[in-house]
Every structure is written in C-alpha cells, then in structure tokens.
Backbone as CSV, one residue per row, in Angstrom:
resi,resn,N_x,N_y,N_z,CA_x,CA_y,CA_z,C_x,C_y,C_z
1,MET,20.055,55.341,0.813,19.818,53.966,1.206,18.438,53.539,0.683
2,THR,18.409,52.383,0.070,17.150,51.890,-0.476,16.497,50.920,0.502
3,ALA,15.245,51.107,0.693,14.483,50.218,1.566,13.890,49.091,0.726
4,LEU,13.866,47.931,1.302,13.250,46.793,0.604,11.740,46.972,0.617
5,ALA,11.186,46.816,-0.542,9.736,46.940,-0.646,9.130,45.554,-0.504
6,ILE,8.501,45.304,0.620,7.839,44.022,0.862,6.344,44.259,0.716
7,SER,5.777,43.589,-0.258,4.348,43.759,-0.489,3.640,42.425,-0.338
8,LEU,2.357,42.490,-0.335,1.563,41.263,-0.243,1.704,40.467,-1.531
9,PRO,1.688,39.132,-1.432,1.710,38.331,-2.650,0.429,38.575,-3.449
10,PRO,0.465,38.290,-4.713,-0.752,38.490,-5.520,-1.864,37.548,-5.064
11,SER,-3.079,37.867,-5.457,-4.234,37.070,-5.032,-4.152,35.644,-5.569
12,SER,-3.517,35.454,-6.715,-3.381,34.101,-7.254,-2.578,33.209,-6.306
13,HIS,-1.689,33.807,-5.538,-0.893,33.055,-4.568,-1.809,32.409,-3.518
14,PHE,-2.809,33.139,-3.064,-3.713,32.638,-2.028,-4.673,31.586,-2.568
15,ILE,-4.777,31.471,-3.871,-5.609,30.436,-4.482,-4.746,29.238,-4.866
16,TYR,-3.610,29.499,-5.466,-2.749,28.444,-6.007,-2.183,27.549,-4.900
17,ILE,-1.647,28.134,-3.856,-0.998,27.348,-2.803,-1.980,26.383,-2.126
18,PRO,-3.147,26.800,-1.668,-4.080,25.836,-1.056,-4.572,24.769,-2.029
19,VAL,-4.760,25.140,-3.300,-5.217,24.158,-4.284,-4.160,23.081,-4.472
20,VAL,-2.905,23.475,-4.586,-1.826,22.504,-4.741,-1.704,21.648,-3.479
21,PHE,-1.863,22.256,-2.323,-1.796,21.523,-1.057,-2.902,20.461,-0.985
22,VAL,-4.132,20.836,-1.286,-5.261,19.899,-1.234,-5.093,18.818,-2.310
23,LEU,-4.621,19.201,-3.487,-4.382,18.228,-4.541,-3.342,17.193,-4.101
24,GLY,-2.303,17.655,-3.424,-1.288,16.743,-2.904,-1.861,15.781,-1.878
25,ILE,-2.713,16.271,-1.013,-3.338,15.409,-0.001,-4.225,14.358,-0.672
26,VAL,-5.027,14.781,-1.645,-5.937,13.854,-2.332,-5.154,12.793,-3.093
27,LEU,-4.144,13.221,-3.854,-3.348,12.254,-4.605,-2.597,11.307,-3.678
28,GLY,-2.070,11.826,-2.593,-1.385,10.975,-1.622,-2.323,9.943,-1.020
29,PHE,-3.539,10.358,-0.714,-4.514,9.426,-0.163,-4.860,8.343,-1.176
30,LEU,-5.084,8.749,-2.434,-5.459,7.772,-3.458,-4.330,6.778,-3.723
31,PHE,-3.111,7.271,-3.902,-1.992,6.381,-4.178,-1.658,5.519,-2.959
32,GLY,-1.799,6.073,-1.769,-1.554,5.297,-0.557,-2.577,4.190,-0.378
33,ALA,-3.836,4.494,-0.658,-4.894,3.475,-0.550,-4.668,2.368,-1.571
34,ARG,-4.246,2.762,-2.771,-3.978,1.763,-3.806,-2.815,0.861,-3.399
35,ALA,-1.773,1.445,-2.865,-0.620,0.655,-2.426,-1.001,-0.281,-1.278
36,ALA,-1.842,0.189,-0.380,-2.282,-0.654,0.730,-3.116,-1.831,0.224
37,ARG,-4.013,-1.568,-0.737,-4.813,-2.663,-1.308,-3.924,-3.686,-2.006
38,ASP,-2.932,-3.205,-2.741,-2.012,-4.120,-3.424,-1.227,-4.957,-2.415
39,GLU,-0.796,-4.341,-1.328,-0.025,-5.055,-0.307,-0.886,-6.113,0.380
40,ILE,-2.132,-5.790,0.660,-3.043,-6.759,1.287,-3.300,-7.932,0.346
41,ALA,-3.516,-7.641,-0.934,-3.745,-8.712,-1.907,-2.521,-9.616,-2.024
42,LEU,-1.331,-9.023,-2.004,-0.103,-9.814,-2.073,0.046,-10.700,-0.836
43,ALA,-0.260,-10.155,0.327,-0.170,-10.940,1.560,-1.162,-12.101,1.542
44,GLN,-2.370,-11.856,1.045,-3.366,-12.926,0.965,-2.931,-14.003,-0.025
45,LYS,-2.330,-13.585,-1.137,-1.850,-14.543,-2.137,-0.724,-15.403,-1.560
46,LYS,0.176,-14.769,-0.808,1.265,-15.518,-0.175,0.716,-16.507,0.848
47,ALA,-0.270,-16.072,1.638,-0.852,-16.951,2.650,-1.557,-18.139,1.993
48,ALA,-2.260,-17.894,0.896,-2.946,-18.983,0.195,-1.928,-19.974,-0.374
49,GLY,-0.849,-19.476,-0.929,0.202,-20.354,-1.446,0.856,-21.168,-0.351
50,ARG,1.075,-20.516,0.791,1.671,-21.211,1.938,0.758,-22.324,2.422
51,GLU,-0.546,-22.038,2.518,-1.515,-23.054,2.940,-1.554,-24.217,1.954
52,ALA,-1.499,-23.905,0.662,-1.531,-24.961,-0.356,-0.288,-25.845,-0.248
53,ARG,0.872,-25.225,-0.038,2.098,-26.014,0.108,2.055,-26.884,1.360
54,MET,1.524,-26.350,2.451,1.423,-27.133,3.687,0.470,-28.308,3.504
55,ALA,-0.652,-28.088,2.818,-1.607,-29.164,2.581,-0.993,-30.230,1.671
56,GLU,-0.223,-29.791,0.672,0.428,-30.743,-0.224,1.454,-31.587,0.534
57,ARG,2.225,-30.949,1.397,3.204,-31.700,2.203,2.516,-32.700,3.119
58,ALA,1.416,-32.264,3.749,0.688,-33.154,4.650,0.121,-34.345,3.883
59,ALA,-0.375,-34.102,2.673,-0.927,-35.191,1.868,0.179,-36.157,1.455
60,ARG,1.345,-35.618,1.074,2.474,-36.498,0.707,2.949,-37.302,1.901
61,ARG,2.986,-36.648,3.057,3.422,-37.350,4.268,2.451,-38.454,4.628
62,ALA,1.162,-38.179,4.500,0.152,-39.184,4.825,0.197,-40.341,3.833
63,ALA,0.482,-40.041,2.574,0.523,-41.095,1.556,1.785,-41.963,1.698
64,SER,2.881,-41.374,2.114,4.139,-42.138,2.181,4.353,-42.801,3.553
65,ALA,3.621,-42.377,4.559,3.788,-42.956,5.893,3.195,-44.369,5.917
66,PRO,3.878,-45.301,6.557,3.313,-46.651,6.672,2.080,-46.624,7.567
67,ASP,1.135,-47.470,7.234,-0.096,-47.522,8.031,0.216,-48.109,9.409
68,ALA,-0.257,-47.469,10.442,-0.033,-47.929,11.810,-1.007,-49.051,12.154
69,ASP,-2.097,-49.206,11.381,-3.111,-50.207,11.682,-2.648,-51.596,11.310
70,LYS,-1.817,-51.747,10.334,-1.458,-53.069,9.848,-0.440,-53.758,10.689
C-alpha cells in the first residue's frame, strides 16, 4: 500500500499567493474608485442638465403666460 506523500508547498508559494492577493486588493480599490468617480460625474452632469431644462421651461412659461398686471 502506498502512502500519499504530503509535503509543504515550496517557498515561492508563500510569496506568490500573498503578492497576488494584495495586488488584487490594490487593483480592485483603484478600479472601484475610478468607477465611483465616473458615476458621481455622470450624476452631476444629469443634475445640471435637469436644472437647465427646468430653467428653460420656466423661462418659456413666463414668456408665454399673459401678464396678470394688465
């Protein structure tokens, strides 16, 4: 009967795995921060467009409404 020989992983294993793990965390943080900045900029652009459209509608309404003073 043959016994399974279970040995310790090589020393490169103890270096490679943590490096890849930390690299994944750093890249995830960078890409996540970039996506968050892009989303905030898009939301601000939408809000500015919405405000501009509301102001344009209000100006058109004020221009087309009959004067109450006359």
